[in-house]
N, C-alpha and C positions, 0 to 999 in steps of 0.2 A: 536542419532544425528538427528536433524531436516532436512527436505528436503532442506531448504535454506542453511544450513551449508554443506550438502552433495554436492549440486550443486556448491556452492562457492569453495569447495575443488577441484572439477573437473575442474572448470575454472582456478584455480591457477595452477593445474598440467599441463593443456594444455598450459598455458602461460609460465610456468617455463621450460617445455621441449623445448620451442622455444627461450628461453632467451629473452623474451619480457618484463620482469619486469622492465627493464631499461627504457622503454617507458611509463610505467604506473604510472606516477605521477598524482596527483589529477587534475591538470589543463587538462592534455591530456585525462584522463578518462571522465571528465565532458564535454569536447569538443566532444569526441567520442559519448557519450550519447546523446548530443544535435543533432549531425549529424544523428545518427540512428533514433532519434525521428522525425527528418525532413523527413527521408525516409519513416517512418511509415505514416506521414501526407500526403506524396505524393500519397499514395494509395487512399486517399479520395479526392484529388484535382480534382476539376471540376465535382464532383458527386453532383447532385442536388436533386435527388429523392430517396425515400427509396429503390426502385428497384435497382437503380445504386449502392447505398451503400451496399445493401445486395448481390450484384453480385461480390463483391471484392473477388479476389482469396484468399482462406483461407490458402493455402500454403505460399504465399507471406506474408500475414498478420502474420502467425505464425513465419516466418523467421525474419521479422522486429521486432516483439514483443520480440522474443528471444534475438536479438541484444540489444535492449533497456534494458531488464532485466539483461543481462550479464554485460553490462557496469555499470549499477546501483549497482549490487552486488559487482563488483570489486571496485567501488568507495567507497562503504560502508566499505568493508574489509580494503582498504587502509587507511581509517581514523578511524578504530577501532570501527565502529558503528554496533550495533546489529540490523539487519534489522527488525526482528519481533518486537523488543522493540520500535524502532522509528516509525514504522507504527502504532502500538497500541497507542503510545502517540499522534500521529496525529489524530487518530480516536477520542480519548478522547477530544482533543482540539476542533475538529470540532463539537462534540456533544454539547459542551458548546456554541460555536459560532452559531450553527444552531439547536436550539431546535425544536423538531418536531412540537410543537404548533405554531411556527412562520414560519418554513421553508417548511413544507409539501406542495408539489405540486407547489412550486415556485422556480425559478432559480435566485432569487435576492441574491446579496451578503449580508453577515452577517450585514454590516453596513447600509443596506437598509431595513432590516426586521422591 
């Protein structure tokens, strides 16, 4: 069993012990994911220098990232998506859109390369 599957099973057990599956439709999971991502962004809000950014509390960063990952995993599970497979597919797509010969060292979008 992969780490992703093991963690997803733990999340489902946690959810099911509390009878929260009734609240975990795709819309609500997507909204929760977005809200947690906003809380992650809040850690970086108003930080202007590398020193400011590097001083972010790693415990808070870990907590917010964990929330984002948890809701993403639950949303994928709800929709029968294999997380490893969809991420690997996206990497392949990005390799085609952003060939090293054109994209290396630039932040331009694929249609601007």
